[in-house]
N, C-alpha and C positions, 0 to 999 in steps of 0.2 A: 327494430322495435316493432311491436304489433301496431296495427292501425288503431287510431283512437276510437273510443266508444262514443257514439253520437247521442246516446240517451240523455234526457234532460238532467241537469245538475240541480241540486237542491236549493241553491240561493241565487236567484236572478239579481243582476245589478241594473241600475238605471242606465238606459242608453244615452250616452253623452257623446259629444263631438270633441274635436281637438281644442276648441275654445275652453273646455273644462280645465285644461292645464293652467290657464291664467286665473281661474276663480276657485279652484279646489281648496277646501279647508285645510288640507295637509299637502305639502309639496316639498319634495326633496330633489335637489339637483346634485349629481355626483359626476365628476370628471375623472377620466383615467387615460394616461398617456399610453400609447401603443407604438411599438417599433414598426409594425406593419403599415403599409400604405392604405389610404382610404378604401380603395377598391377591394383589397384583400379582406379588410374588416367587414365591409358591406357584404361581400360574398359569404362570409362566415355567419353573420347574424341573420341574413335573409334566406339562407339555405333551409332546406327541410330541417325543422327543429330536432328531428331524431338524430341528427349529426352533431348536436351540441354536446360532444363528449367533454368539453371544457367547463360546462355548468354542472356542478355537483348536484346530485339528487334528481336530475331530470329523468323522467320515465314516460314511455308511451306518448310521444309527441308527434304531431303531424298537421299538415294543412288539409282542408276540405275543399272540394270544388275543382274546377278545371285549372289545368296548369297553363301558363305559369301563374304563381300567386301574385296578387297585387291588391290595390284598394278594394275593400269589400270582401276579400277572402277571409274565411274563418280558419282558425287553427285551435287545436286543443293540446294542452300541455299538462302533464302531471309532474309536479315538482315537490319533492319532500313530502309526499303523501297527499298533497292538495291538488285537485284538478281544476284547471281554468279553461273556459272556452272564450276565445277572443275574436274580435273583428279588426282587420287591418284598416286603419284610418289614413295612413300616409305610406306611400311606397315610392319615394323619390330617389332612385338609384343614382349615384352611390352614396348619398349623403344624409338622407333622413328616412326614418322608419318609425311608425307609431301604431299603437293599437289600444283598444279599450277592452276591458274584461266584461263579458256579457253575462256569464254565469260562473259560479264557483261551487266547489263541494263543501266549503266551510264559510261561515258568515264573516268575511273580513271587511267588506266595504259595501256602501250603497252605490258607489261609482268609483271607477279606477281607470286611469289612462297612463300609459308609459310612452315616452318618446325617446328615440335614440338618434342623436345627431353626431355625425362624424366629420371632422375637419382636418385638413392637412396641417401638419406641424413638423417642421424640419424634414427629415427623411421618412417620418412615420405619420402618426395621426393622434388625435385626441377624440375619445368618445365621450359625449356628454349625455348622460341618462337622466331623464326627469320622471319621477314617480309622483303622480298626482292622485289623491284619493279623498273621498268623503267616507271616513272610516266608520265601521260598526264597532260595537263594544270590544270585540276581540282584538282589533288593531289599536283601538284607543287606549286600552289598559297598559300597553307598553310605554305610553307617555314619552318621557324624555329619553328613554333608551331606544325608542323606535328609530330615530334618525341615524345614530351611530351603527346600529345593527344593520339597517338597510344599506348604508354606505359600505360597511365592511363586506357584506355578502356580494355586492356589486363589484367592488374593487378586487376581491378575491377571484371572482369569475373573469374579470378583465385580465388579471395577471395570468390566469390559466389560458385564456384565449390567446394572449400574446405569445406565450410559450408554445401553444399548439400551432399557431401560424408560423413561428420560427421552425418548429419541428417538421411540419408537413410542406412548408414552402407554398408556392402558388398552385401546386399540382392537385392535391386532394385535401378536402376538408373533413374527411371521415376517419382519419387515423386516430388512435387513442391519444388523449392528451396526457402529458406527464403529470404526475401527482403534484399537488401544491404543497 
């Protein structure tokens, strides 16, 4: 994928920290079981986001700054036609990863933080994703449909990630994911 464009995006979001997850006006927590162990899941989600072949609609994604990425690193992701610029808030390999959205190409929220927590479960793992937002009008209008839609998108991505990790094994995270 091409390197992300660093030009300013149209809608800046309020800079919040991890504590926002506990006080956000809108909060969704979705869990997904995975057959892959914790480390394999961590390696896939923390990898260069341009390798996320398992997340439908992802385009032109990448980290900015010095390698390796970690807390404070920024990344930009274009997903389904919307571009997000994010700052990593937590980088606790191999179990916790979180970021806030700093800017967006559409007015979805005043503030937004996502956390990804991975725990061992049996021979695999469970990924718990938390979406915390102070929504703007565009995200608010979805009302009662918003939660089920967000959960479905995430669970679909996790099923695709699980198949992807089964397909590529521990060797490479960049092979194409099977269709869902």
